[in-house]
Steps between C-alpha positions, in 0.01 A plus 500: 500500500547626855565306820239236581213653698320176585230288340186641341206274420258634238150356462381530142684496165304769318667820387498642855665192648761481224574873522540471876753221449682706235555798731567294814776320311664834428511568874667169580206294622471125455162460330251215464158517333196284575236469226176300530489427124778460245679803358270549200160555657430837658353837414840643403515297176175565316434865578514795263866574575441870561699750708244754613586825681176614330301279739515741793125466566423204730235243409284644778398827334184709442260348249648150513219360715220637280674381182564161659132458588401575139756251366388224737197436278711453186659154467773641272579813701858587601423517873299258708450419866351154538216528757590304811441493875870425545595699812837597347331648193243685711770649725711591198202658325407719796855635521507551122182710526653704780809585292327569167518877530703794371668562835654152491613547138667831581663350810641204307596637159852634561607194699385262225667718234831505688498125551444436127756758386766354728421150372519613137855630557598169658371313195731717288792393719411130494466507119865612474635197685646199319247225449198730488313581179128511569388737222488802728357794308451826686319679217170562678153348517207630295159545663256465209138609515197498271249717687487865598411407858817296549703762309387761751577278799841399370595855406421614853713215637781588257513857630526363854792286385667802341454696824669210679803533273435211265575541127167465321368592153128549431446402136221521244418222254760593239776550757436167668488328160837656412653316797373169360570511124475122451146445630166668441342647812126563535512750787427870547827563683720391784752582767867408475648443844865531400605399853371146443652199329458131432695175488469126447420364849569136406856589394552713809393224738710230331807722490457607862469137615809404300697792646399412857583131461838585347572721802418243764132550580335171598144436375260259674210443258170328585546606861182635655537672836284335766613688809753700698663446837547823689654611826370832629507739204749296296446229239732209578406248232271462203333167425444383141458146366554370853845657515621786717690792350693749710614850404610830646254695284169384351346676198135429427383567144250236391296700247125447530556232768655756736204510746507122559877509535499793744225341708731206571732749671212659690482807277182628335526635146199612296528398136285347226619328181405687182491245221624609159551331163747541217565348160768528232426604141712462188424787256427381145764741375801521738551860386154599630594516863490763768794721595356572845311312765145632531186491709162486326328706763128441464565125473771496771720284275881511504696457175873427510739414214727211601764335283302541174172398665240707679361421844142602574390492862224622721209449741495532875291232667500535879418176676664209676757292310350262245674366192209486255542717190199724438482510120248785509768723654752390237247568223451849645872568448506358147185678382635838614824480299369578146305798638837671553725301263271421206760308299565252780314172459536317830335159521375358828780272621470157656476499877848346513637811325351744750704614799340615821641631825398678817593859573533553878268794575490687831169671588655848485686424175841547665778242526622343821867576556690522826633343815248311711437662837397161644801297384830687508670272244214501246468730199178498296494601132196449279155617401619686191172437316532598136842658570669182625756459223557874479585517871710183521851654514418777748326246725814288486736789568283621789499149651881499485520846659268400784692176560818706531343760730539769233257780423296400192565680173131596484257592777295191587305601813174512303553135396517363858413130461310492830296815442166317524578323829 
């Protein structure tokens, strides 16, 4: 630890908030974290646990709108925008349309790649520290496909990845099956993004919280922020649960609730929650498990081995927050599994066994990461969408660098949190 730099107050105890605390500690900051729920209920726990330098194409990309319109009429489809006159959704949708083009993809790709690659290296470092064992496996992610159309699209994307310096193998059916000797695959081929990896997010989060508590970080759970007191361009105090909290540096994470949180500080952030579901499956034969994490591409379903179990996750439902489980969406995930993994018999679970969470999605598909231009002692880090867990460590390290007036490890100009103001 270095000399004390002052007090940092982090809003949100997801992976971004915890990672920010982790790296601020290393720079000698006194750190406190405010969380509106307890420490077991956010999107960082139930996700697919994937590290994804392969995801260099933002959500706003060519073809997404047309595909999304087709899927809207299928109750079990992997992508859905609930029709609404909600002004936030309308504004978000118009900006999404504007950015769904090849120019935007080309502009964004290298920056997203660099952010994920830097974060992947940081995960390697964290995994070497005492007290951390979160099943980190950097052996790649398999993109599995059943149709020639998707094979063509994914092969084209794979060549782009190769041209960007990522290690990628384009494999036929027998080659992809050779990588998974313990399960039968019903696919025509796949892509192995050897730059990717996976982990157990539940273990990571618990171990990170334990590490932070043991090193003096103070957690305030069930504390919802209701306002800020400012003077000029400086935040003086934060109000939560009727109490005032002071700090030298404020870090705003907040996941899918980031827009409401930022608005309380007079800052406008465009973001919609993308609801996703996941469930755990115990294979009948523990030997019949996957060696790699995988994406079932036509179905948009993620498959991740975790501690002898397998997590299946998917769907992207863009709408306002609501906690009802849509069983049709869950059935869409379950019914797709045997089409790719014919020996897997996955029963529809009880609602109590289904996890759901909200991915924070910006309309251009890019994260929000940087110093606020309106409040000089506020750093904003969020909007990672489907890359949230993957980007956690580099978000945290960047927050620490900004707080210490250091040049960030990666270029973040494109991720300006106030770019839509």
